[in-house]
N, CA, C, O and the ligand as a Tripos MOL2 file, in Angstrom:
@<TRIPOS>MOLECULE
protein
  265   263    67     0     0
PROTEIN
NO_CHARGES

@<TRIPOS>ATOM
      1 N          23.2710  -13.5340  -16.6770 N.3       1 MET1
      2 CA         22.2270  -12.4220  -16.4780 C.3       1 MET1
      3 C          22.1030  -12.1830  -14.9170 C.2       1 MET1
      4 O          22.4780  -12.9250  -14.0100 O.2       1 MET1
      5 N          21.4530  -10.9020  -14.8430 N.am      2 GLU2
      6 CA         21.3270  -10.3560  -13.6090 C.3       2 GLU2
      7 C          20.2060  -11.0040  -12.7820 C.2       2 GLU2
      8 O          19.1460  -11.3640  -13.2940 O.2       2 GLU2
      9 N          20.4860  -11.1300  -11.5080 N.am      3 ARG3
     10 CA         19.4470  -11.5580  -10.8580 C.3       3 ARG3
     11 C          18.9020  -10.7710   -9.4950 C.2       3 ARG3
     12 O          19.7340  -10.2460   -8.7550 O.2       3 ARG3
     13 N          17.7940  -10.7170   -9.2510 N.am      4 TYR4
     14 CA         17.2740   -9.8180   -8.3790 C.3       4 TYR4
     15 C          16.1090  -10.5000   -7.4780 C.2       4 TYR4
     16 O          15.4480  -11.4370   -7.9250 O.2       4 TYR4
     17 N          15.9220  -10.0220   -6.3080 N.am      5 TYR5
     18 CA         14.9560  -10.4840   -5.3190 C.3       5 TYR5
     19 C          13.5980   -9.8470   -5.5880 C.2       5 TYR5
     20 O          13.3700   -8.6400   -5.5060 O.2       5 TYR5
     21 N          12.7290  -10.7890   -5.9160 N.am      6 ASN6
     22 CA         11.2070  -10.5820   -6.1270 C.3       6 ASN6
     23 C          10.5370  -10.6430   -4.7190 C.2       6 ASN6
     24 O          10.3410  -11.7420   -4.2000 O.2       6 ASN6
     25 N          10.1500   -9.3780   -4.0310 N.am      7 ILE7
     26 CA          9.7620   -9.3400   -2.8210 C.3       7 ILE7
     27 C           8.3250   -9.9090   -2.7070 C.2       7 ILE7
     28 O           8.0000  -10.5510   -1.7080 O.2       7 ILE7
     29 N           7.3790   -9.6520   -3.8270 N.am      8 LYS8
     30 CA          6.2000  -10.1840   -3.6030 C.3       8 LYS8
     31 C           6.1070  -11.7430   -3.8450 C.2       8 LYS8
     32 O           5.4050  -12.4520   -3.1240 O.2       8 LYS8
     33 N           6.8320  -12.2280   -4.8710 N.am      9 MET9
     34 CA          6.9280  -13.7190   -4.9820 C.3       9 MET9
     35 C           7.9030  -14.5050   -4.1370 C.2       9 MET9
     36 O           7.9390  -15.7330   -4.2170 O.2       9 MET9
     37 N           8.7310  -13.7920   -3.2930 N.am     10 LYS10
     38 CA          9.5860  -14.3190   -2.3080 C.3      10 LYS10
     39 C          10.5770  -15.1360   -3.0050 C.2      10 LYS10
     40 O          10.8990  -16.1940   -2.4640 O.2      10 LYS10
     41 N          11.1080  -14.8160   -4.1130 N.am     11 LYS11
     42 CA         12.2250  -15.6370   -4.7350 C.3      11 LYS11
     43 C          13.0010  -14.7910   -5.6070 C.2      11 LYS11
     44 O          12.6070  -13.6560   -5.8740 O.2      11 LYS11
     45 N          14.1640  -15.3010   -6.1110 N.am     12 TYR12
     46 CA         15.1450  -14.9100   -6.9550 C.3      12 TYR12
     47 C          14.6720  -14.9920   -8.2640 C.2      12 TYR12
     48 O          14.1540  -16.0390   -8.6530 O.2      12 TYR12
     49 N          14.8020  -13.8670   -9.1090 N.am     13 GLN13
     50 CA         14.4640  -14.0280  -10.5740 C.3      13 GLN13
     51 C          15.3640  -13.3960  -11.2840 C.2      13 GLN13
     52 O          15.8870  -12.3520  -10.8930 O.2      13 GLN13
     53 N          15.6410  -13.9760  -12.4280 N.am     14 TYR14
     54 CA         16.3080  -13.2040  -13.5650 C.3      14 TYR14
     55 C          15.7120  -12.0400  -14.3540 C.2      14 TYR14
     56 O          14.6150  -12.0380  -14.9120 O.2      14 TYR14
     57 N          16.6080  -11.0500  -14.3130 N.am     15 LYS15
     58 CA         16.0570   -9.6210  -14.9170 C.3      15 LYS15
     59 C          16.0180   -9.8090  -16.3490 C.2      15 LYS15
     60 O          16.9920   -9.9880  -17.0800 O.2      15 LYS15
     61 N          14.5260   -9.7400  -16.7570 N.am     16 ARG16
     62 CA         14.6460   -9.6300  -18.3390 C.3      16 ARG16
     63 C          14.7740   -8.2120  -19.0500 C.2      16 ARG16
     64 O          14.0080   -7.2750  -18.8250 O.2      16 ARG16
     65 N          15.7830   -8.1820  -19.8870 N.am     17 GLU17
     66 CA         16.0000   -7.0690  -20.4200 C.3      17 GLU17
     67 C          15.0880   -7.0280  -21.8330 C.2      17 GLU17
     68 O          15.2540   -7.8830  -22.7030 O.2      17 GLU17
     69 N          14.1620   -6.0020  -21.9590 N.am     18 ILE18
     70 CA         13.2260   -5.9550  -23.1510 C.3      18 ILE18
     71 C          14.0540   -4.9260  -24.0690 C.2      18 ILE18
     72 O          14.5970   -3.9170  -23.6210 O.2      18 ILE18
     73 N          14.0710   -5.2710  -25.2370 N.am     19 GLN19
     74 CA         14.6450   -4.3660  -26.1720 C.3      19 GLN19
     75 C          13.4100   -3.7940  -27.1680 C.2      19 GLN19
     76 O          12.5170   -4.4870  -27.6550 O.2      19 GLN19
     77 N          13.5750   -2.5450  -27.3150 N.am     20 VAL20
     78 CA         12.6680   -1.8350  -28.4530 C.3      20 VAL20
     79 C          13.5160   -1.2440  -29.4960 C.2      20 VAL20
     80 O          14.6750   -0.8650  -29.3220 O.2      20 VAL20
     81 N          12.8410   -1.1930  -30.6100 N.am     21 TYR21
     82 CA         13.5180   -0.5140  -31.9480 C.3      21 TYR21
     83 C          12.9080    1.1320  -32.0690 C.2      21 TYR21
     84 O          11.7180    1.4470  -32.0690 O.2      21 TYR21
     85 N          13.8520    1.8710  -32.1500 N.am     22 CYS22
     86 CA         13.5170    3.2190  -32.4010 C.3      22 CYS22
     87 C          13.6890    3.2870  -34.0140 C.2      22 CYS22
     88 O          14.7260    2.9380  -34.5790 O.2      22 CYS22
     89 N          12.5720    3.7670  -34.6630 N.am     23 SER23
     90 CA         12.5310    3.9350  -35.9120 C.3      23 SER23
     91 C          13.2890    5.1900  -36.6020 C.2      23 SER23
     92 O          13.6030    5.2970  -37.7880 O.2      23 SER23
     93 N          13.4910    6.0750  -35.5920 N.am     24 HIS24
     94 CA         14.2030    7.3070  -35.9690 C.3      24 HIS24
     95 C          15.7140    7.0760  -35.7730 C.2      24 HIS24
     96 O          16.4090    7.5290  -36.6830 O.2      24 HIS24
     97 N          16.2850    6.5280  -34.8760 N.am     25 CYS25
     98 CA         17.7290    6.2180  -34.6090 C.3      25 CYS25
     99 C          18.2670    4.8870  -35.3780 C.2      25 CYS25
    100 O          19.4190    4.5360  -35.6280 O.2      25 CYS25
    101 N          16.9840    4.2600  -35.6690 N.am     26 LYS26
    102 CA         17.5900    2.7080  -36.3430 C.3      26 LYS26
    103 C          18.4330    1.9620  -35.3000 C.2      26 LYS26
    104 O          19.3360    1.1950  -35.6340 O.2      26 LYS26
    105 N          18.1270    2.1980  -34.1150 N.am     27 MET27
    106 CA         18.8180    1.3890  -32.8210 C.3      27 MET27
    107 C          17.9500    0.6680  -32.1110 C.2      27 MET27
    108 O          16.8300    1.0930  -31.8270 O.2      27 MET27
    109 N          18.3700   -0.4300  -31.7800 N.am     28 TRP28
    110 CA         17.8820   -1.2120  -30.4430 C.3      28 TRP28
    111 C          18.1640   -0.6830  -29.1860 C.2      28 TRP28
    112 O          19.3330   -0.6000  -28.8110 O.2      28 TRP28
    113 N          17.1040   -0.2620  -28.3900 N.am     29 ILE29
    114 CA         17.5460    0.2540  -26.9360 C.3      29 ILE29
    115 C          16.7370   -0.6110  -26.0090 C.2      29 ILE29
    116 O          15.7840   -1.3350  -26.2950 O.2      29 ILE29
    117 N          17.3310   -0.3830  -24.7860 N.am     30 ASN30
    118 CA         16.6230   -0.9760  -23.5190 C.3      30 ASN30
    119 C          15.5000   -0.4270  -23.1580 C.2      30 ASN30
    120 O          15.4750    0.7830  -22.9280 O.2      30 ASN30
    121 N          14.3340   -1.2260  -23.0370 N.am     31 GLU31
    122 CA         13.0280   -0.6300  -22.5370 C.3      31 GLU31
    123 C          13.2060    0.3000  -21.2720 C.2      31 GLU31
    124 O          12.6400    1.3900  -21.1830 O.2      31 GLU31
    125 N          13.9040   -0.1340  -20.4590 N.am     32 ASP32
    126 CA         14.1330    0.7180  -19.1540 C.3      32 ASP32
    127 C          14.4280    2.1290  -19.3150 C.2      32 ASP32
    128 O          13.9520    2.9900  -18.5770 O.2      32 ASP32
    129 N          15.3020    2.3890  -20.3880 N.am     33 THR33
    130 CA         15.9340    3.8260  -20.6820 C.3      33 THR33
    131 C          14.7380    4.8010  -21.4800 C.2      33 THR33
    132 O          14.7910    6.0060  -21.7210 O.2      33 THR33
    133 N          13.7670    3.9190  -21.7570 N.am     34 THR34
    134 CA         12.6620    4.8000  -22.7590 C.3      34 THR34
    135 C          11.5970    5.6130  -21.7000 C.2      34 THR34
    136 O          11.5500    5.2630  -20.5210 O.2      34 THR34
    137 N          10.9080    6.5160  -22.1170 N.am     35 LYS35
    138 CA          9.8400    6.9410  -21.4780 C.3      35 LYS35
    139 C           8.6440    6.4100  -22.0050 C.2      35 LYS35
    140 O           8.3670    6.5720  -23.1930 O.2      35 LYS35
    141 N           7.7580    5.6630  -21.0710 N.am     36 PHE36
    142 CA          6.6050    5.0540  -21.4890 C.3      36 PHE36
    143 C           5.4090    6.1500  -21.9570 C.2      36 PHE36
    144 O           5.0740    7.1530  -21.3270 O.2      36 PHE36
    145 N           4.8910    5.7020  -23.1720 N.am     37 VAL37
    146 CA          3.6130    6.6300  -23.4760 C.3      37 VAL37
    147 C           2.3450    5.6380  -23.6900 C.2      37 VAL37
    148 O           1.2460    5.9050  -23.2030 O.2      37 VAL37
    149 N           2.5800    4.5190  -24.4280 N.am     38 ASN38
    150 CA          1.3040    3.7390  -24.3060 C.3      38 ASN38
    151 C           1.8260    2.3040  -24.7920 C.2      38 ASN38
    152 O           2.8800    2.1550  -25.4100 O.2      38 ASN38
    153 N           0.9350    1.2430  -24.4260 N.am     39 ILE39
    154 CA          1.0360   -0.0930  -24.7490 C.3      39 ILE39
    155 C          -0.1400   -0.6850  -25.3480 C.2      39 ILE39
    156 O          -1.2260   -0.6140  -24.7720 O.2      39 ILE39
    157 N           0.0400   -1.4230  -26.7720 N.am     40 GLU40
    158 CA         -1.2900   -1.9700  -27.1240 C.3      40 GLU40
    159 C          -0.8980   -3.3730  -27.7480 C.2      40 GLU40
    160 O           0.2800   -3.7190  -27.8360 O.2      40 GLU40
    161 N          -1.9790   -4.1780  -28.1850 N.am     41 GLU41
    162 CA         -1.8700   -5.4460  -28.6860 C.3      41 GLU41
    163 C          -1.8670   -5.2560  -30.2280 C.2      41 GLU41
    164 O          -2.7250   -4.6230  -30.8440 O.2      41 GLU41
    165 N          -0.7620   -5.9020  -30.7890 N.am     42 GLY42
    166 CA         -0.7040   -5.7120  -32.1880 C.3      42 GLY42
    167 C          -1.5460   -7.2420  -33.0450 C.2      42 GLY42
    168 O          -2.0110   -8.1650  -32.3770 O.2      42 GLY42
    169 N          -1.5730   -7.2200  -34.1450 N.am     43 MET43
    170 CA         -2.2900   -8.1940  -34.8360 C.3      43 MET43
    171 C          -2.1560   -9.6400  -34.4990 C.2      43 MET43
    172 O          -3.0840  -10.4490  -34.5080 O.2      43 MET43
    173 N          -0.8960   -9.8890  -34.1980 N.am     44 GLN44
    174 CA         -0.5710  -11.2540  -33.8570 C.3      44 GLN44
    175 C          -0.3700  -11.5300  -32.0470 C.2      44 GLN44
    176 O           0.3600  -12.3560  -31.5000 O.2      44 GLN44
    177 N          -1.1440  -10.6840  -31.5200 N.am     45 GLY45
    178 CA         -1.2780  -10.6300  -29.9500 C.3      45 GLY45
    179 C           0.2730  -10.1540  -29.4600 C.2      45 GLY45
    180 O           0.5750  -10.4190  -28.2960 O.2      45 GLY45
    181 N           1.0490   -9.6100  -30.1290 N.am     46 GLU46
    182 CA          2.2250   -9.2420  -29.6170 C.3      46 GLU46
    183 C           2.1150   -7.7280  -28.8960 C.2      46 GLU46
    184 O           1.3140   -6.9030  -29.3340 O.2      46 GLU46
    185 N           2.9390   -7.4530  -27.8170 N.am     47 ASP47
    186 CA          2.9850   -6.4110  -27.2080 C.3      47 ASP47
    187 C           3.5400   -5.0230  -28.1360 C.2      47 ASP47
    188 O           4.7060   -5.1230  -28.5190 O.2      47 ASP47
    189 N           2.9620   -4.0240  -28.4400 N.am     48 LYS48
    190 CA          3.4880   -2.6630  -29.0380 C.3      48 LYS48
    191 C           3.6910   -1.6980  -28.2320 C.2      48 LYS48
    192 O           2.6940   -1.2120  -27.6980 O.2      48 LYS48
    193 N           4.8200   -1.2280  -27.9600 N.am     49 LEU49
    194 CA          5.0920   -0.2450  -27.1240 C.3      49 LEU49
    195 C           5.3960    1.0030  -27.6910 C.2      49 LEU49
    196 O           6.3650    1.1430  -28.4370 O.2      49 LEU49
    197 N           4.4490    2.1480  -27.3160 N.am     50 THR50
    198 CA          4.7550    3.4040  -27.7490 C.3      50 THR50
    199 C           5.6780    4.1610  -26.7260 C.2      50 THR50
    200 O           5.2860    4.3000  -25.5670 O.2      50 THR50
    201 N           6.8990    4.6540  -27.1310 N.am     51 PHE51
    202 CA          7.6870    5.2640  -26.0420 C.3      51 PHE51
    203 C           8.3970    6.4530  -26.6810 C.2      51 PHE51
    204 O           8.4610    6.5800  -27.9030 O.2      51 PHE51
    205 N           8.9230    7.3090  -25.8290 N.am     52 ILE52
    206 CA          9.8120    8.2630  -25.8670 C.3      52 ILE52
    207 C          11.2670    7.9930  -26.1540 C.2      52 ILE52
    208 O          11.8840    7.5070  -25.2050 O.2      52 ILE52
    209 N          11.9020    8.1920  -27.1940 N.am     53 CYS53
    210 CA         13.3060    7.6080  -27.1030 C.3      53 CYS53
    211 C          14.3340    8.5500  -26.4990 C.2      53 CYS53
    212 O          14.4210    9.7510  -26.7570 O.2      53 CYS53
    213 N          15.0800    7.8790  -25.6870 N.am     54 PRO54
    214 CA         15.9990    8.6400  -24.8140 C.3      54 PRO54
    215 C          17.1010    9.3830  -25.5610 C.2      54 PRO54
    216 O          17.6280   10.3860  -25.0770 O.2      54 PRO54
    217 N          17.4720    8.8340  -26.8480 N.am     55 ASP55
    218 CA         18.4550    9.3770  -27.8850 C.3      55 ASP55
    219 C          18.0590   10.6010  -28.7350 C.2      55 ASP55
    220 O          18.7820   11.5790  -28.9290 O.2      55 ASP55
    221 N          16.8530   10.4210  -29.1990 N.am     56 CYS56
    222 CA         16.4400   11.3530  -30.3320 C.3      56 CYS56
    223 C          15.1220   12.2660  -29.6480 C.2      56 CYS56
    224 O          14.6710   13.3080  -30.1220 O.2      56 CYS56
    225 N          14.7380   11.6960  -28.6360 N.am     57 GLY57
    226 CA         13.3700   12.3700  -27.8730 C.3      57 GLY57
    227 C          12.1620   12.2770  -28.7050 C.2      57 GLY57
    228 O          11.1830   12.9590  -28.4010 O.2      57 GLY57
    229 N          12.1360   11.4660  -29.7640 N.am     58 GLN58
    230 CA         11.0840   11.3940  -30.5300 C.3      58 GLN58
    231 C           9.9470   10.1430  -30.2520 C.2      58 GLN58
    232 O          10.3290    9.1290  -29.6660 O.2      58 GLN58
    233 N           8.9610   10.2350  -30.5690 N.am     59 THR59
    234 CA          7.9150    9.1020  -30.1470 C.3      59 THR59
    235 C           8.1150    8.0150  -31.3250 C.2      59 THR59
    236 O           8.2590    8.2370  -32.5270 O.2      59 THR59
    237 N           8.0860    6.9100  -30.7170 N.am     60 SER60
    238 CA          8.1670    5.7960  -31.7320 C.3      60 SER60
    239 C           7.3370    4.5100  -31.1810 C.2      60 SER60
    240 O           7.2430    4.2870  -29.9740 O.2      60 SER60
    241 N           6.8080    3.7730  -32.0680 N.am     61 THR61
    242 CA          6.1690    2.4460  -31.7090 C.3      61 THR61
    243 C           7.0160    1.0340  -32.1780 C.2      61 THR61
    244 O           7.5100    0.8910  -33.2970 O.2      61 THR61
    245 N           7.0630    0.2220  -31.2910 N.am     62 SER62
    246 CA          7.8640   -0.8600  -31.7140 C.3      62 SER62
    247 C           7.4870   -2.1610  -30.8520 C.2      62 SER62
    248 O           7.0790   -2.1490  -29.6910 O.2      62 SER62
    249 N           7.6940   -3.2020  -31.6030 N.am     63 ARG63
    250 CA          7.3340   -4.5800  -30.8600 C.3      63 ARG63
    251 C           8.3800   -4.6830  -29.8470 C.2      63 ARG63
    252 O           9.4790   -4.1620  -30.0340 O.2      63 ARG63
    253 N           8.0810   -5.3580  -28.7360 N.am     64 ARG64
    254 CA          9.0980   -5.5400  -27.7000 C.3      64 ARG64
    255 C           9.5200   -6.8680  -27.6860 C.2      64 ARG64
    256 O           8.7200   -7.7880  -27.5130 O.2      64 ARG64
    257 N          11.0290   -7.0880  -27.9000 N.am     65 TYR65
    258 CA         11.7190   -8.2740  -27.9500 C.3      65 TYR65
    259 C          12.4640   -8.3360  -26.5090 C.2      65 TYR65
    260 O          12.9170   -7.3410  -25.9450 O.2      65 TYR65
    261 N          12.5180   -9.6330  -26.0110 N.am     66 GLY66
    262 CA         13.2690   -9.9080  -24.8660 C.3      66 GLY66
    263 C          12.7920  -11.1140  -24.2220 C.2      66 GLY66
    264 O          13.3320  -11.5190  -23.1930 O.2      66 GLY66
    265 ZN         15.4810    7.3830  -31.2540 Zn       67 ZN67
@<TRIPOS>BOND
     1     1     2 1
     2     2     3 1
     3     3     4 2
     4     3     5 am
     5     5     6 1
     6     6     7 1
     7     7     8 2
     8     7     9 am
     9     9    10 1
    10    10    11 1
    11    11    12 2
    12    11    13 am
    13    13    14 1
    14    14    15 1
    15    15    16 2
    16    15    17 am
    17    17    18 1
    18    18    19 1
    19    19    20 2
    20    19    21 am
    21    21    22 1
    22    22    23 1
    23    23    24 2
    24    23    25 am
    25    25    26 1
    26    26    27 1
    27    27    28 2
    28    27    29 am
    29    29    30 1
    30    30    31 1
    31    31    32 2
    32    31    33 am
    33    33    34 1
    34    34    35 1
    35    35    36 2
    36    35    37 am
    37    37    38 1
    38    38    39 1
    39    39    40 2
    40    39    41 am
    41    41    42 1
    42    42    43 1
    43    43    44 2
    44    43    45 am
    45    45    46 1
    46    46    47 1
    47    47    48 2
    48    47    49 am
    49    49    50 1
    50    50    51 1
    51    51    52 2
    52    51    53 am
    53    53    54 1
    54    54    55 1
    55    55    56 2
    56    55    57 am
    57    57    58 1
    58    58    59 1
    59    59    60 2
    60    59    61 am
    61    61    62 1
    62    62    63 1
    63    63    64 2
    64    63    65 am
    65    65    66 1
    66    66    67 1
    67    67    68 2
    68    67    69 am
    69    69    70 1
    70    70    71 1
    71    71    72 2
    72    71    73 am
    73    73    74 1
    74    74    75 1
    75    75    76 2
    76    75    77 am
    77    77    78 1
    78    78    79 1
    79    79    80 2
    80    79    81 am
    81    81    82 1
    82    82    83 1
    83    83    84 2
    84    83    85 am
    85    85    86 1
    86    86    87 1
    87    87    88 2
    88    87    89 am
    89    89    90 1
    90    90    91 1
    91    91    92 2
    92    91    93 am
    93    93    94 1
    94    94    95 1
    95    95    96 2
    96    95    97 am
    97    97    98 1
    98    98    99 1
    99    99   100 2
   100    99   101 am
   101   101   102 1
   102   102   103 1
   103   103   104 2
   104   103   105 am
   105   105   106 1
   106   106   107 1
   107   107   108 2
   108   107   109 am
   109   109   110 1
   110   110   111 1
   111   111   112 2
   112   111   113 am
   113   113   114 1
   114   114   115 1
   115   115   116 2
   116   115   117 am
   117   117   118 1
   118   118   119 1
   119   119   120 2
   120   119   121 am
   121   121   122 1
   122   122   123 1
   123   123   124 2
   124   123   125 am
   125   125   126 1
   126   126   127 1
   127   127   128 2
   128   127   129 am
   129   129   130 1
   130   130   131 1
   131   131   132 2
   132   131   133 am
   133   133   134 1
   134   134   135 1
   135   135   136 2
   136   135   137 am
   137   137   138 1
   138   138   139 1
   139   139   140 2
   140   139   141 am
   141   141   142 1
   142   142   143 1
   143   143   144 2
   144   143   145 am
   145   145   146 1
   146   146   147 1
   147   147   148 2
   148   147   149 am
   149   149   150 1
   150   150   151 1
   151   151   152 2
   152   151   153 am
   153   153   154 1
   154   154   155 1
   155   155   156 2
   156   155   157 am
   157   157   158 1
   158   158   159 1
   159   159   160 2
   160   159   161 am
   161   161   162 1
   162   162   163 1
   163   163   164 2
   164   163   165 am
   165   165   166 1
   166   166   167 1
   167   167   168 2
   168   167   169 am
   169   169   170 1
   170   170   171 1
   171   171   172 2
   172   171   173 am
   173   173   174 1
   174   174   175 1
   175   175   176 2
   176   175   177 am
   177   177   178 1
   178   178   179 1
   179   179   180 2
   180   179   181 am
   181   181   182 1
   182   182   183 1
   183   183   184 2
   184   183   185 am
   185   185   186 1
   186   186   187 1
   187   187   188 2
   188   187   189 am
   189   189   190 1
   190   190   191 1
   191   191   192 2
   192   191   193 am
   193   193   194 1
   194   194   195 1
   195   195   196 2
   196   195   197 am
   197   197   198 1
   198   198   199 1
   199   199   200 2
   200   199   201 am
   201   201   202 1
   202   202   203 1
   203   203   204 2
   204   203   205 am
   205   205   206 1
   206   206   207 1
   207   207   208 2
   208   207   209 am
   209   209   210 1
   210   210   211 1
   211   211   212 2
   212   211   213 am
   213   213   214 1
   214   214   215 1
   215   215   216 2
   216   215   217 am
   217   217   218 1
   218   218   219 1
   219   219   220 2
   220   219   221 am
   221   221   222 1
   222   222   223 1
   223   223   224 2
   224   223   225 am
   225   225   226 1
   226   226   227 1
   227   227   228 2
   228   227   229 am
   229   229   230 1
   230   230   231 1
   231   231   232 2
   232   231   233 am
   233   233   234 1
   234   234   235 1
   235   235   236 2
   236   235   237 am
   237   237   238 1
   238   238   239 1
   239   239   240 2
   240   239   241 am
   241   241   242 1
   242   242   243 1
   243   243   244 2
   244   243   245 am
   245   245   246 1
   246   246   247 1
   247   247   248 2
   248   247   249 am
   249   249   250 1
   250   250   251 1
   251   251   252 2
   252   251   253 am
   253   253   254 1
   254   254   255 1
   255   255   256 2
   256   255   257 am
   257   257   258 1
   258   258   259 1
   259   259   260 2
   260   259   261 am
   261   261   262 1
   262   262   263 1
   263   263   264 2
@<TRIPOS>SUBSTRUCTURE
     1 MET1         2 RESIDUE 1 A MET
     2 GLU2         6 RESIDUE 1 A GLU
     3 ARG3        10 RESIDUE 1 A ARG
     4 TYR4        14 RESIDUE 1 A TYR
     5 TYR5        18 RESIDUE 1 A TYR
     6 ASN6        22 RESIDUE 1 A ASN
     7 ILE7        26 RESIDUE 1 A ILE
     8 LYS8        30 RESIDUE 1 A LYS
     9 MET9        34 RESIDUE 1 A MET
    10 LYS10       38 RESIDUE 1 A LYS
    11 LYS11       42 RESIDUE 1 A LYS
    12 TYR12       46 RESIDUE 1 A TYR
    13 GLN13       50 RESIDUE 1 A GLN
    14 TYR14       54 RESIDUE 1 A TYR
    15 LYS15       58 RESIDUE 1 A LYS
    16 ARG16       62 RESIDUE 1 A ARG
    17 GLU17       66 RESIDUE 1 A GLU
    18 ILE18       70 RESIDUE 1 A ILE
    19 GLN19       74 RESIDUE 1 A GLN
    20 VAL20       78 RESIDUE 1 A VAL
    21 TYR21       82 RESIDUE 1 A TYR
    22 CYS22       86 RESIDUE 1 A CYS
    23 SER23       90 RESIDUE 1 A SER
    24 HIS24       94 RESIDUE 1 A HIS
    25 CYS25       98 RESIDUE 1 A CYS
    26 LYS26      102 RESIDUE 1 A LYS
    27 MET27      106 RESIDUE 1 A MET
    28 TRP28      110 RESIDUE 1 A TRP
    29 ILE29      114 RESIDUE 1 A ILE
    30 ASN30      118 RESIDUE 1 A ASN
    31 GLU31      122 RESIDUE 1 A GLU
    32 ASP32      126 RESIDUE 1 A ASP
    33 THR33      130 RESIDUE 1 A THR
    34 THR34      134 RESIDUE 1 A THR
    35 LYS35      138 RESIDUE 1 A LYS
    36 PHE36      142 RESIDUE 1 A PHE
    37 VAL37      146 RESIDUE 1 A VAL
    38 ASN38      150 RESIDUE 1 A ASN
    39 ILE39      154 RESIDUE 1 A ILE
    40 GLU40      158 RESIDUE 1 A GLU
    41 GLU41      162 RESIDUE 1 A GLU
    42 GLY42      166 RESIDUE 1 A GLY
    43 MET43      170 RESIDUE 1 A MET
    44 GLN44      174 RESIDUE 1 A GLN
    45 GLY45      178 RESIDUE 1 A GLY
    46 GLU46      182 RESIDUE 1 A GLU
    47 ASP47      186 RESIDUE 1 A ASP
    48 LYS48      190 RESIDUE 1 A LYS
    49 LEU49      194 RESIDUE 1 A LEU
    50 THR50      198 RESIDUE 1 A THR
    51 PHE51      202 RESIDUE 1 A PHE
    52 ILE52      206 RESIDUE 1 A ILE
    53 CYS53      210 RESIDUE 1 A CYS
    54 PRO54      214 RESIDUE 1 A PRO
    55 ASP55      218 RESIDUE 1 A ASP
    56 CYS56      222 RESIDUE 1 A CYS
    57 GLY57      226 RESIDUE 1 A GLY
    58 GLN58      230 RESIDUE 1 A GLN
    59 THR59      234 RESIDUE 1 A THR
    60 SER60      238 RESIDUE 1 A SER
    61 THR61      242 RESIDUE 1 A THR
    62 SER62      246 RESIDUE 1 A SER
    63 ARG63      250 RESIDUE 1 A ARG
    64 ARG64      254 RESIDUE 1 A ARG
    65 TYR65      258 RESIDUE 1 A TYR
    66 GLY66      262 RESIDUE 1 A GLY
    67 ZN67       265 GROUP 0 **** ****
């Protein structure tokens, strides 16, 4: 895993890669490559991200896995 220095916490941390699912492409994509639209809490307290997919350019909502 990739390591980076967190200036606020003054220590090295592992970079977490969050994956989200585009229901249009039927593909998992890295959250960092998407365009953020909204985030909300789901029924089980999970994070649900609404984003614009970099591949198809459409808005999709997905649970965040990472
Ligand atoms: Zn897509």
